[in-house]
ROLUMZA-103784 format. One line per 8 residues: number of its first residue (from 0); for each residue x negated, y, z negated of N, C-alpha, C. Coordinates in pm, whole numbers, plus 50000, padded with zeros to 5 digits. Layout:
<sites>
NUM	X:Y:Z:X:Y:Z:X:Y:Z ~ ...
</sites>
This chain:
<sites>
0	21963:92128:38227:21958:92017:38147:22056:92035:38046 ~ 22133:91914:38003:22204:91923:37877:22206:91800:37815 ~ 22293:91841:37685:22274:91705:37603:22169:91633:37555 ~ 22176:91502:37535:22102:91408:37471:21936:91441:37477 ~ 21873:91367:37375:21748:91397:37346:21660:91289:37437 ~ 21543:91336:37489:21455:91246:37560:21401:91140:37508 ~ 21367:91032:37597:21322:90896:37532:21194:90862:37540 ~ 21123:90829:37426:20977:90813:37449:20959:90672:37510
8	20824:90628:37556:20804:90496:37621:20872:90423:37526 ~ 20929:90301:37563:21009:90199:37493:21129:90239:37398 ~ 21235:90262:37458:21328:90344:37412:21399:90215:37277 ~ 21452:90273:37196:21497:90226:37085:21597:90096:37085 ~ 21597:89997:37038:21672:89861:37072:21823:89890:37031 ~ 21856:90011:36955:21975:90035:36919:22053:90116:37027 ~ 21966:90177:37112:22014:90277:37206:22144:90218:37305 ~ 22247:90290:37310:22391:90218:37375:22424:90344:37460
16	22559:90302:37535:22613:90362:37626:22757:90407:37579 ~ 22822:90523:37562:22903:90560:37510:23040:90535:37561 ~ 23144:90580:37522:23298:90517:37608:23281:90637:37731 ~ 23223:90762:37727:23208:90845:37855:23127:90802:37961 ~ 23012:90712:37890:22962:90668:38017:22793:90723:37980 ~ 22775:90770:37907:22617:90829:37881:22539:90746:37797 ~ 22425:90751:37805:22324:90658:37739:22266:90702:37622 ~ 22269:90682:37521:22194:90812:37411:22029:90814:37421
24	21986:90729:37504:21815:90734:37476:21769:90809:37609 ~ 21868:90864:37673:21841:90903:37791:21836:91070:37784 ~ 21757:91152:37862:21756:91289:37898:21852:91300:37984 ~ 21987:91387:37945:22090:91416:38067:22068:91516:38147 ~ 22067:91503:38273:22054:91586:38383:22168:91580:38487 ~ 22253:91655:38484:22397:91668:38568:22359:91636:38707 ~ 22399:91595:38779:22424:91607:38928:22531:91619:38965 ~ 22524:91713:39070:22647:91749:39149:22705:91611:39244
32	22616:91519:39292:22656:91433:39370:22733:91294:39344 ~ 22817:91309:39259:22894:91249:39212:23034:91243:39230 ~ 23106:91111:39234:23253:91120:39238:23326:91025:39168 ~ 23462:91041:39149:23538:90918:39121:23517:90776:39162 ~ 23521:90684:39078:23513:90536:39135:23689:90475:39172 ~ 23691:90410:39250:23851:90388:39314:23889:90365:39175 ~ 24031:90342:39172:24100:90316:39044:24114:90165:39025 ~ 24067:90130:38907:24072:89965:38903:23942:89892:38916
40	23852:89939:38962:23692:89878:39033:23638:89844:38904 ~ 23611:89743:38849:23513:89682:38754:23408:89729:38805 ~ 23291:89779:38714:23157:89778:38724:23081:89653:38712 ~ 23024:89596:38802:22988:89474:38796:22826:89453:38835 ~ 22786:89536:38903:22642:89535:38972:22559:89620:38945 ~ 22445:89586:38923:22324:89694:38861:22232:89690:39000 ~ 22195:89827:39080:22104:89810:39162:21967:89911:39145 ~ 21881:89825:39157:21734:89867:39112:21668:89932:39235
48	21649:90050:39236:21560:90116:39343:21420:90157:39301 ~ 21337:90197:39401:21212:90275:39373:21220:90409:39444 ~ 21154:90505:39365:21135:90650:39420:21016:90715:39389 ~ 20953:90804:39475:20854:90865:39454:20870:91003:39560 ~ 20838:91141:39489:20827:91250:39560:20740:91338:39520 ~ 20637:91378:39619:20613:91303:39755:20568:91185:39757 ~ 20581:91112:39861:20553:90957:39846:20426:90918:39794 ~ 20431:90823:39672:20317:90795:39593:20275:90879:39524
56	20336:91007:39458:20288:91078:39357:20387:91075:39250 ~ 20365:91069:39133:20441:91065:39041:20407:91164:38919 ~ 20535:91163:38857:20515:91286:38745:20547:91437:38763 ~ 20616:91434:38918:20619:91547:38941:20801:91599:38928 ~ 20857:91703:38933:20987:91732:38921:21063:91718:39045 ~ 21051:91660:39154:21091:91677:39276:21205:91593:39272 ~ 21225:91453:39215:21330:91361:39200:21457:91430:39139 ~ 21412:91479:39021:21524:91547:38964:21596:91671:39055
64	21471:91738:39111:21553:91833:39207:21636:91795:39310 ~ 21587:91679:39388:21688:91611:39463:21801:91555:39448 ~ 21810:91504:39315:21936:91462:39263:22021:91568:39238 ~ 21993:91709:39260:22041:91805:39174:22054:91921:39280 ~ 22032:91864:39403:22017:91962:39526:21944:92087:39505 ~ 21832:92084:39450:21758:92186:39443:21599:92170:39485 ~ 21596:92125:39593:21461:92080:39656:21408:92215:39685 ~ 21269:92251:39650:21191:92318:39742:21128:92262:39869
72	21185:92291:39964:21131:92245:40092:21012:92274:40152 ~ 20954:92384:40078:20837:92431:40142:20714:92366:40010 ~ 20778:92297:39941:20662:92227:39850:20550:92104:39911 ~ 20635:92046:39995:20545:91946:40069:20612:91909:40193 ~ 20533:91903:40329:20560:91878:40442:20673:91775:40452 ~ 20684:91687:40391:20743:91535:40393:20901:91612:40346 ~ 20918:91729:40279:21048:91728:40216:21133:91759:40339 ~ 21096:91847:40450:21171:91882:40597:21289:91768:40596
80	21212:91647:40577:21337:91529:40602:21452:91538:40526 ~ 21434:91604:40405:21574:91611:40277:21631:91682:40315 ~ 21645:91767:40388:21749:91895:40408:21848:91813:40447 ~ 21957:91878:40357:22099:91816:40381:22117:91691:40330 ~ 22054:91645:40302:22060:91483:40194:22143:91512:40051 ~ 22233:91458:40036:22316:91484:39886:22304:91328:39838 ~ 22236:91309:39738:22236:91169:39690:22210:91174:39513 ~ 22210:91082:39458:22201:91072:39326:22185:90900:39261
88	22115:90915:39168:22142:90771:39080:22204:90802:38970 ~ 22255:90717:38884:22276:90724:38757:22137:90737:38651 ~ 22044:90664:38679:21944:90649:38616:21796:90657:38677 ~ 21731:90733:38629:21571:90734:38668:21489:90721:38562 ~ 21387:90617:38563:21318:90588:38501:21137:90632:38513 ~ 21087:90681:38429:20959:90761:38444:20879:90658:38433 ~ 20736:90678:38471:20641:90598:38438:20560:90556:38328 ~ 20611:90664:38244:20610:90640:38084:20728:90568:38000
96	20800:90553:38082:20926:90468:38018:21056:90558:37990 ~ 21035:90722:38005:21153:90801:37968:21257:90771:38066 ~ 21345:90811:38012:21495:90766:38085:21578:90931:38120 ~ 21592:90958:38249:21681:91038:38277:21808:91008:38330 ~ 21924:91048:38304:22061:91008:38333:22126:91138:38421 ~ 22144:91092:38542:22215:91221:38613:22356:91185:38648 ~ 22437:91085:38596:22588:91098:38607:22608:90979:38536 ~ 22754:90977:38452:22810:90891:38378:22821:90751:38464
104	22800:90652:38388:22809:90529:38453:22951:90534:38474 ~ 23070:90580:38427:23189:90555:38487:23218:90658:38594 ~ 23126:90726:38626:23146:90774:38794:23063:90699:38877 ~ 23064:90753:38984:23020:90704:39119:22887:90773:39177 ~ 22799:90754:39160:22641:90786:39211:22629:90752:39338 ~ 22557:90848:39415:22544:90805:39586:22415:90771:39583 ~ 22418:90638:39595:22272:90602:39560:22248:90458:39662 ~ 22332:90406:39684:22352:90265:39760:22359:90278:39895
112	22431:90360:39923:22455:90431:40091:22510:90283:40179 ~ 22461:90244:40289:22559:90129:40344:22512:90018:40294 ~ 22573:89933:40249:22556:89831:40118:22651:89719:40172 ~ 22610:89633:40090:22711:89511:40078:22675:89402:39993 ~ 22740:89371:39920:22736:89259:39802:22849:89132:39789 ~ 22805:89023:39811:22878:88890:39826:23001:88912:39922 ~ 22975:89021:39998:23094:89043:40105:23176:89160:40116 ~ 23122:89210:39985:23200:89325:39951:23108:89478:39994
120	23168:89544:40066:23096:89682:40111:23100:89761:39997 ~ 23043:89912:40041:23071:90022:39960:23015:89974:39823 ~ 22865:89940:39803:22843:89921:39670:22869:90013:39574 ~ 22842:90134:39589:22868:90251:39521:23005:90226:39430 ~ 23080:90187:39510:23224:90167:39402:23207:90086:39281 ~ 23141:90005:39282:23128:89897:39189:23005:89897:39125 ~ 22899:89963:39153:22793:89948:39101:22729:90072:39007 ~ 22619:90045:38940:22533:90148:38865:22389:90155:38938
128	22332:90272:38961:22210:90264:39049:22077:90325:38919 ~ 21972:90246:38941:21868:90276:38840:21736:90303:38959 ~ 21687:90454:38946:21566:90432:39013:21445:90411:38924 ~ 21351:90344:38973:21216:90317:38900:21113:90408:38970 ~ 21044:90494:38904:20943:90597:38964:20856:90494:39005 ~ 20825:90505:39143:20741:90417:39210:20744:90404:39340 ~ 20671:90290:39412:20665:90274:39515:20635:90158:39580 ~ 20677:90083:39704:20658:89947:39744:20511:89914:39746
136	20409:90007:39716:20285:89977:39731:20198:89984:39576 ~ 20259:90014:39484:20176:90011:39333:20240:89927:39229 ~ 20206:89878:39139:20256:89812:39030:20325:89925:38958 ~ 20446:89851:38882:20514:89955:38818:20455:89934:38667 ~ 20444:90018:38544:20423:90028:38447:20505:89942:38352 ~ 20398:89877:38253:20483:89804:38134:20625:89874:38075 ~ 20583:90005:38050:20675:90074:37958:20811:90095:38050 ~ 20818:90099:38199:20942:90076:38264:21010:89992:38266
144	20923:89857:38250:21000:89715:38230:21063:89738:38099 ~ 21004:89750:38012:21046:89759:37859:21188:89864:37873 ~ 21175:89984:37893:21281:90085:37908:21413:90051:38017 ~ 21369:89961:38122:21490:89909:38208:21561:89798:38143 ~ 21470:89699:38057:21566:89580:37996:21634:89662:37880 ~ 21575:89778:37802:21691:89810:37698:21785:89878:37772 ~ 21778:89946:37858:21898:90010:37942:21990:89915:37985 ~ 21944:89804:38050:22035:89682:38097:22115:89613:37995
152	22064:89620:37877:22121:89540:37767:22243:89642:37723 ~ 22222:89778:37729:22312:89868:37676:22414:89864:37771 ~ 22381:89865:37904:22509:89856:38017:22555:89735:37997 ~ 22526:89623:37991:22597:89531:37961:22691:89513:37834 ~ 22657:89587:37760:22753:89617:37626:22857:89695:37672 ~ 22836:89790:37777:22960:89880:37766:23036:89850:37900 ~ 22967:89761:37988:23074:89741:38150:23022:89577:38164 ~ 23126:89517:38215:23124:89343:38267:23013:89360:38384
160	22875:89389:38390:22799:89362:38485:22786:89186:38487 ~ 22759:89182:38578:22767:89028:38608:22618:89013:38742 ~ 22590:89083:38793:22484:89075:38875:22400:89209:38862 ~ 22229:89187:38907:22137:89285:38932:22093:89255:39068 ~ 22088:89314:39154:21995:89333:39252:21905:89454:39286 ~ 21808:89424:39377:21740:89522:39449:21824:89590:39558 ~ 21782:89725:39570:21814:89817:39709:21811:89716:39823 ~ 21682:89641:39831:21657:89547:39934:21755:89445:39976
168	21826:89409:39849:21903:89295:39857:22040:89324:39902 ~ 22084:89435:39891:22230:89480:39932:22207:89565:40068 ~ 22121:89641:40084:22095:89661:40205:21958:89618:40314 ~ 21967:89481:40348:21852:89432:40407:21844:89479:40542 ~ 21715:89506:40547:21671:89551:40674:21699:89699:40687 ~ 21737:89758:40584:21742:89902:40596:21675:89956:40485 ~ 21628:89895:40383:21602:89932:40253:21500:89844:40213 ~ 21384:89855:40166:21295:89783:40093:21237:89783:39940
176	21301:89875:39867:21264:89872:39744:21368:89792:39654 ~ 21332:89768:39536:21207:89858:39424:21063:89753:39511 ~ 21095:89671:39618:20945:89620:39667:20904:89514:39644 ~ 20777:89482:39674:20694:89380:39648:20650:89392:39484 ~ 20650:89475:39442:20539:89535:39342:20644:89529:39220 ~ 20786:89499:39252:20864:89501:39134:20861:89366:39070 ~ 20794:89344:38919:20792:89191:38878:20911:89172:38804 ~ 21015:89085:38898:21147:89019:38828:21135:88927:38708
184	21014:88897:38723:20995:88779:38647:20971:88891:38497 ~ 20875:88975:38495:20857:89035:38413:20978:89126:38337 ~ 21072:89159:38416:21176:89224:38384:21290:89123:38328 ~ 21295:89000:38363:21352:88883:38310:21339:88881:38184 ~ 21183:88870:38156:21126:88837:38019:21177:88911:37903 ~ 21163:89057:37946:21187:89196:37889:21323:89160:37808 ~ 21430:89137:37932:21554:89147:37925:21609:88993:37821 ~ 21534:88915:37853:21587:88795:37727:21535:88806:37613
192	21485:88909:37539:21453:88959:37442:21534:89060:37366 ~ 21601:89118:37444:21713:89213:37400:21819:89161:37320 ~ 21878:89218:37236:21991:89181:37173:22083:89274:37242 ~ 22218:89279:37270:22320:89427:37299:22319:89487:37174 ~ 22343:89637:37183:22361:89724:37118:22478:89720:37035 ~ 22511:89804:36930:22676:89783:36884:22675:89933:36846 ~ 22755:89954:36952:22773:90099:36923:22878:90117:36823 ~ 22940:90260:36761:23030:90290:36677:23166:90240:36707
200	23201:90251:36843:23314:90249:36895:23300:90130:36962 ~ 23296:90002:36888:23251:89890:36976:23369:89799:37023 ~ 23487:89837:36924:23627:89798:36975:23657:89820:37101 ~ 23614:89913:37163:23634:89954:37333:23535:89882:37390 ~ 23456:89828:37388:23347:89768:37472:23411:89665:37556 ~ 23366:89650:37672:23412:89535:37761:23309:89427:37731 ~ 23357:89289:37675:23258:89183:37672:23180:89150:37759 ~ 23035:89161:37725:22949:89108:37847:22945:89015:37909
208	22927:89012:38039:22940:88860:38140:22829:88793:38060 ~ 22864:88661:38038:22765:88565:37987:22643:88524:38026 ~ 22663:88562:38178:22542:88539:38255:22512:88645:38365 ~ 22405:88752:38358:22367:88791:38452:22274:88752:38573 ~ 22337:88733:38686:22259:88675:38801:22162:88784:38838 ~ 22052:88716:38911:21974:88775:38964:21912:88760:39140 ~ 21853:88808:39189:21831:88778:39340:21782:88612:39350 ~ 21812:88580:39480:21785:88435:39492:21613:88410:39465
216	21555:88288:39401:21441:88243:39347:21382:88326:39258 ~ 21454:88401:39167:21456:88440:39057:21544:88377:38969 ~ 21503:88386:38824:21587:88308:38717:21691:88391:38681 ~ 21767:88301:38597:21909:88358:38529:21893:88359:38371 ~ 21934:88510:38353:21877:88550:38198:22020:88553:38135 ~ 22018:88483:38036:22165:88516:37952:22115:88612:37803 ~ 22207:88679:37786:22180:88795:37685:22111:88718:37537 ~ 22023:88795:37478:22008:88699:37365:22085:88657:37271
224	22158:88709:37240:22292:88650:37140:22376:88550:37186 ~ 22363:88555:37293:22455:88426:37340:22394:88301:37392 ~ 22225:88312:37359:22149:88181:37356:22159:88069:37246 ~ 22167:87966:37287:22182:87871:37194:22009:87808:37110
</sites>
């Protein structure tokens, strides 16, 4: 692991993403499973996932091991299916709200796989991936929604994000996460209360998109500082 300090449940509202793409409120744990984004591609999409290893078990080191190619395949019978898999995500939000970052937001993490958004394939090229520690079968923790909202606001201040979707929305029929227990309304409410952070190098920021769109049948949330 390297760099930044870890984040307690409920990241500070002033947490920001720096010009190199690192979130100041996250524990940094670099993944080798990243590469460069295509030149000139704007980072417009946030993709929410869920993950637990083994399935339904939380608080263990295996997710970080997966994203850094260090899985002990003898630790659980189900891990045999992970052999040869090389994946990553930009962020992982633990059950207690702690945030771990595996890749700079300026880099392309390998999280969405075969995917499509508004007719565009290869979502990894223009998206940021956030893994919520959880599963399709249990509710997520309040601290996770608070941390996700804080992170989202920081990402909007750094990148021209205009939409957030679940993995299930960009890979329908193939993926189901973040699943039926992800409370989009709770996420909306938490994000609506957030003000965008103001990093010291604010002059280099890309202006936040005025409206961040959500999956169909969920509300549209405007950043708090742009509300009338």
